[in-house]
C-alpha positions as a printed Julia matrix, in Angstrom:
132×3 Matrix{Float64}:
  30.53  -16.79  -17.8
  30.49  -13.82  -20.09
  33.81  -11.98  -20.47
  31.9    -8.72  -20.02
  30.99   -9.29  -16.35
  33.01  -10.19  -13.26
  31.54  -12.57  -10.67
  29.54  -10.13   -8.51
  28.55   -7.96  -11.43
  26.2   -10.57  -12.85
  24.11  -10.47   -9.68
  24.07   -6.69   -9.64
  23.12   -6.49  -13.3
  20.41   -9.1   -12.71
  18.93   -7.16   -9.78
  19.14   -3.9   -11.69
  17.45   -5.52  -14.68
  14.62   -6.88  -12.52
  14.1    -3.46  -10.92
  14.16   -1.78  -14.32
  11.64   -4.26  -15.73
   9.36   -3.83  -12.72
   9.49   -0.03  -12.89
   9.01   -0.07  -16.66
   5.99   -2.32  -16.25
   4.54    0.0   -13.62
   5.06    3.06  -15.77
   3.62    1.29  -18.81
   0.6     0.23  -16.79
   0.08    3.78  -15.55
   0.42    5.11  -19.09
  -2.08    2.6   -20.45
  -4.5     3.47  -17.64
  -4.2     7.16  -18.43
  -4.72    6.57  -22.13
  -7.71    4.32  -21.58
  -9.3     6.64  -19.04
  -8.12    9.86  -20.68
  -6.69   11.24  -17.43
  -4.09   13.37  -19.18
  -6.17   16.55  -19.27
  -5.18   19.64  -17.3
  -6.74   20.2   -13.9
  -8.29   23.53  -14.79
 -10.35   22.05  -17.65
 -14.13   21.68  -17.39
 -15.48   18.67  -15.47
 -15.88   16.33  -18.44
 -12.57   17.31  -19.99
 -10.73   17.33  -16.69
 -11.06   13.63  -15.94
 -11.63   12.42  -19.45
 -13.13    9.13  -18.28
 -15.13    7.31  -20.9
 -18.11    7.37  -18.52
 -18.14   11.17  -18.8
 -19.2    10.81  -22.43
 -22.3     8.83  -21.48
 -25.43   10.98  -21.12
 -26.68   10.76  -17.52
 -28.56   12.62  -14.83
 -26.84   14.79  -12.26
 -27.69   12.19   -9.61
 -25.96    9.48  -11.63
 -22.96   11.74  -12.18
 -22.72   12.38   -8.43
 -22.88    8.62   -7.71
 -20.2     7.88  -10.29
 -18.01   10.71   -9.01
 -18.22    9.17   -5.54
 -17.23    5.75   -6.92
 -14.25    7.23   -8.76
 -13.19    9.18   -5.68
 -13.22    5.98   -3.59
 -11.18    4.26   -6.31
  -8.66    7.08   -6.25
  -8.37    6.94   -2.46
  -7.85    3.17   -2.51
  -5.23    3.44   -5.24
  -3.37    6.14   -3.32
  -3.47    4.04   -0.14
  -2.16    1.0    -2.01
   0.63    3.04   -3.57
   1.55    4.42   -0.13
   1.91    0.83    1.13
   3.92   -0.42   -1.83
   6.08    2.63   -2.51
   8.47    2.16    0.45
   9.16   -1.43   -0.58
   9.83   -0.41   -4.18
  12.08    2.41   -3.02
  14.03    0.0    -0.8
  14.59   -2.34   -3.76
  15.77    0.57   -5.9
  18.03    1.93   -3.15
  19.56   -1.51   -2.57
  20.29   -1.95   -6.27
  21.83    1.52   -6.44
  24.14    0.72   -3.52
  25.25   -2.45   -5.26
  25.81   -0.55   -8.49
  27.92    2.03   -6.65
  30.16   -0.76   -5.36
  30.99   -1.75   -8.94
  31.75    1.75  -10.25
  35.02    3.65  -10.0
  34.99    6.88   -7.96
  34.69    8.94  -11.16
  31.84    6.79  -12.44
  30.12    7.02   -9.03
  30.27   10.79   -9.16
  28.85   10.8   -12.69
  26.09    8.33  -11.73
  25.1    10.27   -8.6
  25.06   13.54  -10.55
  22.74   12.01  -13.14
  20.44   10.65  -10.42
  20.26   14.09   -8.81
  19.49   15.73  -12.16
  16.7    13.22  -12.8
  15.26   13.79   -9.32
  15.33   17.55   -9.86
  13.55   17.15  -13.22
  10.85   14.98  -11.63
  10.38   17.55   -8.86
  10.09   20.34  -11.44
   7.46   18.41  -13.4
   5.54   17.63  -10.22
   5.49   21.31   -9.27
   4.26   22.22  -12.75
   1.39   19.75  -12.4
   0.28   21.24   -9.09
């Protein structure tokens, strides 16, 4: 056993590492998807620039564009529904790991950790509001 970890800490570190790897993989996947589809454009941009999908660069009729828009809308709805199903489970895993982490920390460290989590949540909320 490593001198750096006490008995229960190994399990907590392992769970935290798995959660971190899973979340990192999810974020990396989302980033790759956005890069490949070009979905980083602002919402107020013109139609082609707004989505930035590769298909938008292909010359097509308005009827084809409408059909493709419908396909992409269905994809978006399915992805949102899937995320709504998975998100609570991911949140539960994260919350469980955080509770275990809190058990390992001293009261001062807990306060610092919770303050940092709150600051990160506030920053995410601010960014989300900017995007809307």
